[in-house]
N, C-alpha and C positions, 0 to 999 in steps of 0.2 A: 504494500500500500504506500505508494510514493506520491510525490508532488506531480501535479498535472493540471490540465484545465479543470477547474472546479465547477460545481453545480450552479454557482452564481455568476460564472464568467460571461454568459451571454444573456442579454435581457430577454425574458419570455414575452409573450404577447401581453400587451397592456390593455386594460379595459376598465370600465366602471363597475364597482361592486353593486350587487342587488340591494337596493334600498328604496323605500318609498320617497319619491322626489319632494313631496310636501313636508315630510318629516324632517329631512336633513338638508334639503336644498341641493342634493347631488344631481347634476343634469344627466339625462340618459345619453346624450351625445355632446361632444364639444367641451368647452370649458378648459380649465387648467388641470393638467395632470402633474403628479409628483414625478420627478426625473429618477430613473433607475440609479444613476450615479449617487444621488442623494441617499437612497436606501443603502447602497454599499458603503458610503462614508459613515452613515449612522451605525451599521453593523460592525464596522472596523473600529470606530472610536468608542463604542459603548464600554462603560466601566463595568457594568454587570448585565446579566441577561435573566429575565424572569422566565423560568421554565415551568410549564404546566404539563403534568402527567396524570394518568388515571390509575387509581389503586385497583387491586384485583376485585374489590367489591364495588367498583364503579364510582368511587368518590374522587373529586378533583384534589390534586396536590400541587401547590404552586409555591416555589421558592426562588430567591435570587441566587445565581451562581456565577462563577467566573468562566470566561471563554475568550476565544480569539478568532480572528478571520485570517486564514492562511491560504494562499494559492487559490483564491476565489471559493473557498469552502468555509463554513461556520463550524467551529469545534467548541464543545462545551465540556467542562470538567465537572464531574459529578461526585468526586470523592471516593471513599472506600466502597468496595463492592456491596456491602450490606446496607447502605443507606436506602431510605425509602424511595428516593428518585431512581436509584439504580435498580432496585427490585421492581418498581413500576415499569421502567423502560424494558427490562428483560421480559416481563409478562405481556406488555403492550407498548410497542415502540412509537405510537402516535403521540406527538407533542405539539404544543404551542409555545412559541418564544415571543416575548414582548419586551421591548426596550423601555427604559424610563422615559417619562415625558408624555403628558396628555395633549400637548400642543404641537408635537412633532412625533407622530405615532408610526411605529414600524412593528408589524406583527407577522411572524413567520409560522405557517402551519406545515407540518411535515412528519417525517419519521426519523427517529434516532437510530444510528447504526454504531454499535460499540466497536471501537477500533483498537488494534494493537499496532501502533505506527512502526514502520521500518525506520532505519537509521536516519535517512534524509528528512522524512516527515517529523520524526521525533526531535531532531535538531531544530527544525523550523518552529515546531510547537513550543519547545523549551525556550527558544529565543523570544518568541512572541509573548508567551505568558510571563516570562521573567522580566521582559522589558515593560510590560503593562502593569504588573502588580508589584509594588514596592515590598521588599522583604521576602519575595518569593523567588526561589532559585531552583526551578525544576531541571532535571537532566533529561537527555533524549530517551532514556528508558523508564522515566517516571510513570508511564502508563502501561507498562508491560503486563501488569496485573489487572488492568481494566480502569474504568473511571474516566475515559475520554470518549466522547460521542461526536460523530459527524452528523450534522443535520442535513437530511435529504429533503429539500423543500418541495411542497406540493403547491403552495400558493403564498403570496406575500400581499399584505394589505397595508397601505400607508396613507396618511393625510397630515396636513398642517392645519387646515381649516376644512370643515366637512365638505364644502363644494369641491375640494381638490382630491377627494377620496379616489384612490387608484388601486386596482388589483392586478396582479400578475399571476398567471397559472402556468405551472411547469408541466411539460410533457412527461408522462409517467412511463417508465421502462416497461417493455413487454406488453 
């Protein structure tokens, strides 16, 4: 599992999300869209990522975690294998990721894939995480035992003001 073109490398088809026009003022056509590069900048610069998972008894579980954007992929660190979020993801990989900020929203819906990075990816992740979080000094093999997840996006929703609401849908493999 090395570095290569990531899942966020190419902008998917942009569209308006489904919403009642009278409720939120989102036009069916035209208007201002959020730019894809803005989404990538927000995902890259985020200090933390709110991850929403589902427990085995179908209850939501939402917590802030650390992560990084490397080679056009979003990686989230979920800690020790026994944590609630890791157990949830192992049973049901569906996730929502939400960044801080109600006035500049980015929400990613997708699936988490637990990874064991090869040396190149491990080095890139260690450098990105260590450079982002003060006092944290991971090594390329920090995730050999688990706790690092790559997010495979299904859709992204973003807005700054509700009339700018923009959705991107990713083509699903197979």
